[in-house]
TORPA-4810 file (N, C-alpha, C, O; in nm, 3 decimals):
<nodes>
NODE_1_0.084_-0.117_-0.002_0.002_-0.001_0.001_0.091_0.122_-0.001_0.194_0.125_0.067_X
NODE_2_0.054_0.222_-0.077_0.132_0.344_-0.090_0.079_0.449_0.006_-0.034_0.496_-0.010_X
NODE_3_0.158_0.486_0.106_0.119_0.578_0.208_0.089_0.718_0.147_-0.002_0.788_0.192_X
NODE_4_0.162_0.755_0.050_0.139_0.886_-0.015_-0.003_0.892_-0.069_-0.074_0.991_-0.051_X
NODE_5_-0.044_0.783_-0.137_-0.175_0.780_-0.200_-0.287_0.763_-0.094_-0.396_0.818_-0.109_X
NODE_6_-0.258_0.686_0.011_-0.358_0.664_0.117_-0.392_0.797_0.191_-0.508_0.825_0.222_X
NODE_7_-0.288_0.874_0.218_-0.312_1.006_0.288_-0.392_1.100_0.202_-0.482_1.168_0.252_X
NODE_8_-0.362_1.105_0.069_-0.438_1.195_-0.015_-0.577_1.141_-0.032_-0.670_1.221_-0.033_X
NODE_9_-0.597_1.014_-0.045_-0.732_0.958_-0.058_-0.810_0.986_0.072_-0.928_1.022_0.067_X
NODE_10_-0.746_0.970_0.187_-0.811_1.004_0.314_-0.852_1.152_0.316_-0.962_1.184_0.362_X
NODE_11_-0.768_1.242_0.269_-0.799_1.383_0.260_-0.920_1.410_0.171_-1.003_1.496_0.199_X
NODE_12_-0.928_1.332_0.062_-1.047_1.344_-0.028_-1.171_1.305_0.045_-1.270_1.378_0.038_X
NODE_13_-1.171_1.195_0.115_-1.288_1.148_0.183_-1.334_1.247_0.290_-1.452_1.280_0.300_X
NODE_14_-1.239_1.292_0.370_-1.272_1.382_0.480_-1.317_1.517_0.429_-1.414_1.573_0.480_X
NODE_15_-1.248_1.572_0.327_-1.294_1.698_0.273_-1.432_1.687_0.203_-1.512_1.780_0.205_X
NODE_16_-1.455_1.574_0.143_-1.591_1.555_0.081_-1.697_1.545_0.188_-1.809_1.591_0.167_X
NODE_17_-1.664_1.485_0.304_-1.757_1.483_0.414_-1.785_1.625_0.465_-1.899_1.659_0.496_X
NODE_18_-1.682_1.707_0.472_-1.696_1.846_0.512_-1.784_1.920_0.413_-1.870_1.999_0.452_X
NODE_19_-1.762_1.895_0.288_-1.845_1.961_0.185_-1.992_1.915_0.198_-2.082_1.998_0.197_X
NODE_20_-2.016_1.786_0.211_-2.150_1.738_0.228_-2.222_1.793_0.350_-2.341_1.827_0.344_X
NODE_21_-2.148_1.801_0.461_-2.208_1.859_0.584_-2.241_2.006_0.568_-2.340_2.053_0.623_X
NODE_22_-2.159_2.079_0.492_-2.186_2.222_0.468_-2.306_2.235_0.381_-2.391_2.319_0.408_X
NODE_23_-2.316_2.157_0.278_-2.435_2.163_0.190_-2.561_2.125_0.267_-2.666_2.188_0.250_X
NODE_24_-2.553_2.025_0.351_-2.668_1.984_0.430_-2.715_2.100_0.518_-2.834_2.125_0.531_X
NODE_25_-2.616_2.171_0.581_-2.653_2.282_0.667_-2.728_2.391_0.584_-2.825_2.450_0.631_X
NODE_26_-2.681_2.416_0.464_-2.749_2.519_0.380_-2.883_2.477_0.336_-2.973_2.560_0.330_X
NODE_27_-2.901_2.351_0.305_-3.028_2.301_0.252_-3.131_2.268_0.363_-3.249_2.299_0.349_X
NODE_28_-3.085_2.206_0.470_-3.179_2.153_0.570_-3.181_2.229_0.702_-3.281_2.223_0.775_X
NODE_29_-3.074_2.300_0.735_-3.072_2.362_0.865_-3.095_2.513_0.857_-3.181_2.566_0.927_X
NODE_30_-3.019_2.582_0.775_-3.026_2.728_0.772_-3.162_2.786_0.742_-3.197_2.889_0.800_X
NODE_31_-3.244_2.724_0.652_-3.376_2.782_0.632_-3.466_2.785_0.752_-3.560_2.864_0.760_X
NODE_32_-3.433_2.693_0.849_-3.514_2.685_0.971_-3.484_2.800_1.073_-3.553_2.815_1.174_X
NODE_33_-3.381_2.878_1.044_-3.347_2.991_1.133_-3.437_3.112_1.104_-3.449_3.200_1.190_X
NODE_34_-3.497_3.120_0.990_-3.589_3.232_0.958_-3.715_3.223_1.038_-3.756_3.114_1.078_X
NODE_35_-3.778_3.337_1.063_-3.902_3.337_1.139_-3.885_3.349_1.290_-3.962_3.291_1.367_X
NODE_36_-3.787_3.421_1.329_-3.760_3.440_1.475_-3.876_3.517_1.538_-3.944_3.594_1.471_X
NODE_37_-3.897_3.496_1.660_-3.821_3.420_1.760_-3.865_3.274_1.769_-3.791_3.193_1.825_X
NODE_38_-3.982_3.237_1.716_-4.029_3.100_1.730_-3.928_3.000_1.668_-3.898_2.896_1.728_X
NODE_39_-3.878_3.031_1.550_-3.780_2.937_1.484_-3.658_2.918_1.571_-3.609_2.806_1.583_X
NODE_40_-3.607_3.021_1.631_-3.488_3.006_1.713_-3.518_2.939_1.848_-3.431_2.870_1.902_X
NODE_41_-3.633_2.958_1.901_-3.674_2.880_2.019_-3.669_2.730_1.991_-3.616_2.652_2.070_X
NODE_42_-3.726_2.692_1.876_-3.720_2.554_1.838_-3.576_2.503_1.815_-3.538_2.395_1.861_X
NODE_43_-3.500_2.583_1.744_-3.362_2.546_1.713_-3.282_2.530_1.841_-3.208_2.433_1.856_X
NODE_44_-3.297_2.624_1.934_-3.225_2.618_2.059_-3.267_2.497_2.139_-3.184_2.434_2.204_X
NODE_45_-3.396_2.465_2.136_-3.443_2.343_2.204_-3.393_2.215_2.139_-3.360_2.119_2.207_X
NODE_46_-3.388_2.214_2.002_-3.341_2.097_1.930_-3.194_2.069_1.961_-3.156_1.953_1.977_X
NODE_47_-3.109_2.173_1.968_-2.967_2.158_1.991_-2.932_2.155_2.141_-2.828_2.208_2.180_X
NODE_48_-3.015_2.096_2.223_-2.989_2.095_2.368_-2.875_1.999_2.404_-2.801_2.025_2.499_X
NODE_49_-2.859_1.887_2.330_-2.760_1.789_2.368_-2.628_1.810_2.287_-2.518_1.793_2.341_X
NODE_50_-2.638_1.845_2.165_-2.522_1.871_2.080_-2.561_1.962_1.964_-2.679_1.995_1.947_X
NODE_51_-2.466_2.001_1.887_-2.498_2.091_1.775_-2.397_2.061_1.658_-2.300_1.988_1.679_X
NODE_52_-2.419_2.116_1.541_-2.333_2.087_1.432_-2.188_2.126_1.456_-2.098_2.066_1.397_X
NODE_53_-2.162_2.223_1.542_-2.030_2.260_1.575_-1.945_2.145_1.631_-1.824_2.140_1.609_X
NODE_54_-2.006_2.057_1.700_-1.941_1.942_1.762_-1.879_1.851_1.650_-1.769_1.796_1.664_X
NODE_55_-1.956_1.839_1.542_-1.911_1.756_1.431_-1.797_1.827_1.356_-1.695_1.766_1.325_X
NODE_56_-1.814_1.956_1.329_-1.713_2.034_1.254_-1.584_2.052_1.336_-1.476_2.065_1.279_X
NODE_57_-1.594_2.054_1.470_-1.473_2.072_1.552_-1.385_1.948_1.548_-1.269_1.955_1.588_X
NODE_58_-1.435_1.837_1.504_-1.357_1.715_1.489_-1.314_1.701_1.340_-1.197_1.675_1.309_X
NODE_59_-1.410_1.718_1.251_-1.386_1.697_1.108_-1.289_1.794_1.045_-1.199_1.755_0.970_X
NODE_60_-1.306_1.919_1.076_-1.220_2.026_1.013_-1.073_2.004_1.050_-0.989_2.005_0.960_X
NODE_61_-1.038_1.985_1.174_-0.894_1.957_1.205_-0.848_1.823_1.143_-0.731_1.812_1.106_X
NODE_62_-0.933_1.725_1.132_-0.892_1.601_1.069_-0.860_1.623_0.922_-0.763_1.566_0.871_X
NODE_63_-0.937_1.704_0.855_-0.908_1.738_0.713_-0.771_1.806_0.707_-0.687_1.771_0.624_X
NODE_64_-0.751_1.902_0.795_-0.626_1.978_0.792_-0.507_1.889_0.823_-0.402_1.904_0.760_X
NODE_65_-0.518_1.796_0.917_-0.410_1.707_0.951_-0.376_1.614_0.838_-0.258_1.593_0.807_X
NODE_66_-0.481_1.556_0.773_-0.458_1.472_0.658_-0.393_1.549_0.544_-0.305_1.497_0.476_X
NODE_67_-0.436_1.670_0.522_-0.380_1.750_0.415_-0.232_1.782_0.445_-0.147_1.775_0.356_X
NODE_68_-0.203_1.816_0.568_-0.063_1.846_0.606_0.025_1.719_0.590_0.135_1.727_0.533_X
NODE_69_-0.021_1.605_0.638_0.056_1.483_0.622_0.070_1.444_0.472_0.176_1.400_0.428_X
NODE_70_-0.038_1.461_0.396_-0.030_1.432_0.253_0.070_1.527_0.184_0.146_1.487_0.096_X
NODE_71_0.068_1.654_0.225_0.163_1.748_0.166_0.308_1.709_0.201_0.395_1.712_0.114_X
NODE_72_0.332_1.675_0.323_0.469_1.634_0.365_0.512_1.514_0.289_0.623_1.510_0.235_X
NODE_73_0.429_1.416_0.282_0.468_1.291_0.212_0.475_1.304_0.062_0.537_1.222_-0.005_X
NODE_74_0.411_1.407_0.007_0.411_1.426_-0.138_0.479_1.556_-0.179_0.440_1.621_-0.277_X
NODE_75_0.581_1.594_-0.103_0.647_1.721_-0.125_0.725_1.718_-0.258_0.737_1.822_-0.323_X
NODE_76_0.777_1.605_-0.298_0.864_1.598_-0.412_0.793_1.624_-0.546_0.844_1.702_-0.626_X
NODE_77_0.678_1.561_-0.574_0.618_1.599_-0.701_0.559_1.740_-0.697_0.461_1.765_-0.627_X
NODE_78_0.621_1.834_-0.772_0.585_1.977_-0.763_0.441_2.007_-0.789_0.381_2.084_-0.714_X
NODE_79_0.379_1.948_-0.895_0.240_1.972_-0.924_0.146_1.933_-0.817_0.049_2.004_-0.788_X
NODE_80_0.174_1.814_-0.753_0.096_1.768_-0.646_0.117_1.853_-0.520_0.024_1.881_-0.445_X
NODE_81_0.241_1.891_-0.500_0.273_1.976_-0.381_0.195_2.101_-0.377_0.140_2.136_-0.273_X
NODE_82_0.188_2.169_-0.488_0.120_2.301_-0.492_-0.031_2.287_-0.484_-0.098_2.375_-0.430_X
NODE_83_-0.087_2.176_-0.537_-0.231_2.153_-0.523_-0.263_2.123_-0.375_-0.360_2.176_-0.321_X
NODE_84_-0.185_2.040_-0.312_-0.209_2.006_-0.172_-0.183_2.125_-0.083_-0.255_2.144_0.014_X
NODE_85_-0.083_2.204_-0.112_-0.059_2.325_-0.032_-0.175_2.419_-0.044_-0.220_2.476_0.055_X
NODE_86_-0.226_2.436_-0.169_-0.342_2.523_-0.190_-0.465_2.471_-0.117_-0.540_2.549_-0.059_X
NODE_87_-0.484_2.339_-0.118_-0.596_2.279_-0.048_-0.585_2.304_0.103_-0.684_2.336_0.169_X
NODE_88_-0.466_2.288_0.155_-0.445_2.310_0.299_-0.470_2.456_0.336_-0.533_2.486_0.437_X
NODE_89_-0.418_2.548_0.250_-0.442_2.691_0.277_-0.593_2.723_0.272_-0.642_2.799_0.355_X
NODE_90_-0.662_2.667_0.180_-0.804_2.690_0.173_-0.882_2.626_0.286_-0.984_2.680_0.331_X
NODE_91_-0.836_2.511_0.332_-0.901_2.442_0.452_-0.880_2.534_0.575_-0.969_2.548_0.659_X
NODE_92_-0.764_2.593_0.583_-0.737_2.683_0.694_-0.824_2.812_0.683_-0.873_2.866_0.782_X
NODE_93_-0.839_2.858_0.561_-0.924_2.976_0.529_-1.070_2.945_0.572_-1.141_3.034_0.620_X
NODE_94_-1.113_2.821_0.554_-1.246_2.782_0.592_-1.268_2.806_0.742_-1.373_2.855_0.785_X
NODE_95_-1.165_2.769_0.822_-1.177_2.791_0.967_-1.170_2.942_1.001_-1.234_2.987_1.096_X
NODE_96_-1.094_3.015_0.925_-1.092_3.163_0.951_-1.234_3.218_0.925_-1.287_3.295_1.005_X
NODE_97_-1.294_3.179_0.816_-1.430_3.219_0.785_-1.530_3.179_0.896_-1.616_3.255_0.938_X
NODE_98_-1.512_3.058_0.939_-1.598_3.006_1.048_-1.582_3.087_1.177_-1.681_3.127_1.238_X
NODE_99_-1.462_3.111_1.217_-1.437_3.178_1.346_-1.463_3.326_1.338_-1.511_3.385_1.435_X
NODE_100_-1.434_3.389_1.227_-1.448_3.535_1.219_-1.593_3.574_1.173_-1.642_3.680_1.211_X
NODE_101_-1.659_3.491_1.093_-1.786_3.530_1.038_-1.903_3.455_1.104_-1.999_3.516_1.150_X
NODE_102_-1.892_3.319_1.108_-2.005_3.240_1.150_-2.022_3.236_1.304_-2.135_3.241_1.352_X
NODE_103_-1.914_3.226_1.380_-1.926_3.218_1.524_-1.998_3.341_1.584_-2.085_3.324_1.669_X
NODE_104_-1.964_3.464_1.540_-2.038_3.579_1.595_-2.190_3.571_1.563_-2.274_3.609_1.646_X
NODE_105_-2.223_3.523_1.450_-2.363_3.510_1.412_-2.430_3.393_1.489_-2.547_3.400_1.525_X
NODE_106_-2.353_3.287_1.512_-2.408_3.176_1.596_-2.441_3.230_1.737_-2.545_3.198_1.795_X
NODE_107_-2.350_3.313_1.788_-2.375_3.371_1.922_-2.508_3.450_1.924_-2.589_3.436_2.016_X
NODE_108_-2.527_3.532_1.824_-2.650_3.613_1.816_-2.772_3.520_1.801_-2.873_3.540_1.868_X
NODE_109_-2.763_3.421_1.716_-2.876_3.331_1.688_-2.910_3.241_1.807_-3.027_3.214_1.835_X
NODE_110_-2.806_3.194_1.878_-2.829_3.090_1.978_-2.805_3.136_2.125_-2.831_3.059_2.217_X
NODE_111_-2.759_3.254_2.147_-2.732_3.296_2.282_-2.796_3.427_2.321_-2.822_3.451_2.438_X
NODE_112_-2.822_3.511_2.222_-2.881_3.641_2.256_-3.026_3.623_2.297_-3.096_3.540_2.238_X
NODE_113_-3.073_3.696_2.395_-3.211_3.689_2.439_-3.306_3.711_2.321_-3.282_3.797_2.237_X
NODE_114_-3.414_3.634_2.314_-3.507_3.645_2.202_-3.598_3.764_2.210_-3.694_3.773_2.133_X
NODE_115_-3.572_3.856_2.300_-3.651_3.975_2.307_-3.608_4.084_2.206_-3.675_4.186_2.194_X
NODE_116_-3.502_4.063_2.136_-3.455_4.153_2.032_-3.554_4.151_1.920_-3.631_4.056_1.908_X
NODE_117_-3.555_4.255_1.834_-3.648_4.257_1.723_-3.627_4.136_1.629_-3.514_4.102_1.597_X
NODE_118_-3.736_4.072_1.587_-3.728_3.955_1.501_-3.656_3.984_1.373_-3.584_3.897_1.324_X
NODE_119_-3.670_4.101_1.314_-3.607_4.139_1.185_-3.453_4.130_1.203_-3.384_4.093_1.108_X
NODE_120_-3.400_4.162_1.321_-3.257_4.151_1.344_-3.210_4.005_1.332_-3.109_3.975_1.267_X
NODE_121_-3.286_3.916_1.396_-3.248_3.774_1.392_-3.259_3.721_1.249_-3.174_3.642_1.206_X
NODE_122_-3.363_3.762_1.174_-3.377_3.712_1.038_-3.264_3.763_0.950_-3.217_3.691_0.862_X
NODE_123_-3.218_3.886_0.973_-3.107_3.941_0.898_-2.981_3.864_0.924_-2.907_3.831_0.831_X
NODE_124_-2.955_3.835_1.050_-2.835_3.760_1.091_-2.842_3.617_1.033_-2.742_3.562_0.987_X
NODE_125_-2.962_3.558_1.036_-2.978_3.422_0.982_-2.953_3.423_0.833_-2.893_3.329_0.781_X
NODE_126_-2.996_3.527_0.763_-2.971_3.536_0.617_-2.821_3.560_0.586_-2.767_3.507_0.488_X
NODE_127_-2.758_3.639_0.671_-2.613_3.660_0.656_-2.537_3.527_0.675_-2.446_3.494_0.600_X
NODE_128_-2.580_3.452_0.781_-2.517_3.324_0.806_-2.530_3.232_0.688_-2.434_3.166_0.649_X
NODE_129_-2.650_3.226_0.631_-2.672_3.132_0.517_-2.590_3.177_0.396_-2.534_3.092_0.327_X
NODE_130_-2.582_3.310_0.369_-2.502_3.357_0.260_-2.352_3.324_0.278_-2.284_3.282_0.185_X
NODE_131_-2.306_3.346_0.403_-2.169_3.312_0.435_-2.140_3.167_0.419_-2.029_3.130_0.381_X
NODE_132_-2.236_3.085_0.447_-2.216_2.942_0.433_-2.201_2.899_0.287_-2.132_2.801_0.259_X
NODE_133_-2.263_2.971_0.194_-2.243_2.946_0.053_-2.097_2.972_0.017_-2.038_2.896_-0.059_X
NODE_134_-2.038_3.079_0.071_-1.902_3.110_0.046_-1.811_2.998_0.101_-1.717_2.953_0.036_X
NODE_135_-1.842_2.956_0.221_-1.766_2.852_0.286_-1.774_2.720_0.199_-1.675_2.649_0.179_X
NODE_136_-1.889_2.694_0.153_-1.907_2.571_0.067_-1.824_2.580_-0.058_-1.761_2.483_-0.098_X
NODE_137_-1.822_2.697_-0.121_-1.740_2.719_-0.246_-1.589_2.695_-0.213_-1.518_2.635_-0.293_X
NODE_138_-1.544_2.741_-0.100_-1.405_2.721_-0.061_-1.375_2.574_-0.037_-1.272_2.522_-0.081_X
NODE_139_-1.466_2.506_0.033_-1.447_2.359_0.058_-1.458_2.282_-0.070_-1.384_2.185_-0.087_X
NODE_140_-1.545_2.318_-0.163_-1.554_2.254_-0.293_-1.424_2.264_-0.367_-1.382_2.168_-0.431_X
NODE_141_-1.358_2.379_-0.360_-1.226_2.399_-0.422_-1.123_2.305_-0.358_-1.041_2.245_-0.427_X
NODE_142_-1.128_2.293_-0.226_-1.040_2.198_-0.157_-1.058_2.056_-0.207_-0.961_1.986_-0.235_X
NODE_143_-1.186_2.012_-0.219_-1.214_1.879_-0.270_-1.162_1.857_-0.412_-1.105_1.753_-0.443_X
NODE_144_-1.182_1.954_-0.496_-1.135_1.940_-0.634_-0.983_1.932_-0.639_-0.928_1.847_-0.709_X
NODE_145_-0.915_2.019_-0.566_-0.766_2.014_-0.562_-0.715_1.885_-0.513_-0.618_1.831_-0.566_X
NODE_146_-0.778_1.832_-0.411_-0.729_1.703_-0.354_-0.764_1.585_-0.447_-0.687_1.489_-0.458_X
NODE_147_-0.882_1.592_-0.514_-0.916_1.489_-0.607_-0.818_1.483_-0.725_-0.773_1.376_-0.765_X
NODE_148_-0.787_1.599_-0.778_-0.687_1.609_-0.885_-0.551_1.549_-0.840_-0.486_1.476_-0.915_X
NODE_149_-0.513_1.580_-0.722_-0.387_1.526_-0.664_-0.398_1.376_-0.648_-0.301_1.305_-0.673_X
NODE_150_-0.511_1.326_-0.608_-0.529_1.182_-0.593_-0.518_1.111_-0.728_-0.454_1.006_-0.738_X
NODE_151_-0.578_1.164_-0.827_-0.574_1.105_-0.960_-0.432_1.108_-1.015_-0.386_1.011_-1.075_X
NODE_152_-0.364_1.218_-0.996_-0.228_1.230_-1.042_-0.136_1.128_-0.971_-0.054_1.063_-1.036_X
NODE_153_-0.149_1.117_-0.838_-0.071_1.018_-0.766_-0.105_0.873_-0.802_-0.017_0.788_-0.811_X
NODE_154_-0.230_0.847_-0.823_-0.272_0.712_-0.864_-0.210_0.675_-0.997_-0.162_0.563_-1.016_X
NODE_155_-0.210_0.772_-1.088_-0.145_0.746_-1.220_0.004_0.724_-1.205_0.060_0.634_-1.268_X
NODE_156_0.068_0.802_-1.125_0.212_0.790_-1.102_0.243_0.653_-1.039_0.334_0.582_-1.082_X
NODE_157_0.164_0.620_-0.939_0.184_0.494_-0.869_0.166_0.378_-0.961_0.249_0.287_-0.965_X
NODE_158_0.056_0.380_-1.037_0.026_0.272_-1.129_0.135_0.255_-1.233_0.177_0.143_-1.261_X
NODE_159_0.181_0.366_-1.291_0.285_0.353_-1.396_0.416_0.309_-1.333_0.493_0.237_-1.398_X
NODE_160_0.446_0.349_-1.210_0.570_0.305_-1.147_0.566_0.154_-1.109_0.668_0.085_-1.112_X
NODE_161_0.448_0.108_-1.072_0.435_-0.036_-1.036_0.432_-0.127_-1.157_0.461_-0.246_-1.146_X
NODE_162_0.398_-0.073_-1.272_0.384_-0.154_-1.392_0.507_-0.136_-1.487_0.504_-0.185_-1.600_X
NODE_163_0.608_-0.070_-1.445_0.730_-0.059_-1.527_0.807_-0.190_-1.526_0.811_-0.261_-1.426_X
NODE_164_0.866_-0.221_-1.636_0.950_-0.338_-1.645_1.086_-0.311_-1.589_1.137_-0.200_-1.604_X
NODE_165_1.147_-0.407_-1.524_1.276_-0.382_-1.459_1.391_-0.365_-1.561_1.506_-0.344_-1.521_X
</nodes>
């Protein structure tokens, strides 16, 4: 088994999971934040035991670790190196977006007293949803870069294994 290829393939799987979870949030979760305060009362009640952040706090670092290990193990092939470095930089950018943009809005949506004007909550929910589309686009780019790297490595590995001595 080729460790270089396994690490990149693992990064593909994990980053695709991150992409799928982000799309799910946009399609199934974010629309439910509109219509405050009733919608947020329900959301706050629903997330009493855990919340999507618990999933992303594990998955996002796992993606970054796999990308870093894949980058280190695949440093020699220049084309693969720059794709993986770009994917890692974008994965880190995703966390910057999350911490700088989404967390403050999560605080407003899930911690601020519901006595504030409903229009304020709906505006914040719409901002959160729009920002999530940006985050999804960044993660999609990560997935594409890592998939291209995986294909390139698979081709290199296959041709190296099938060479005649």
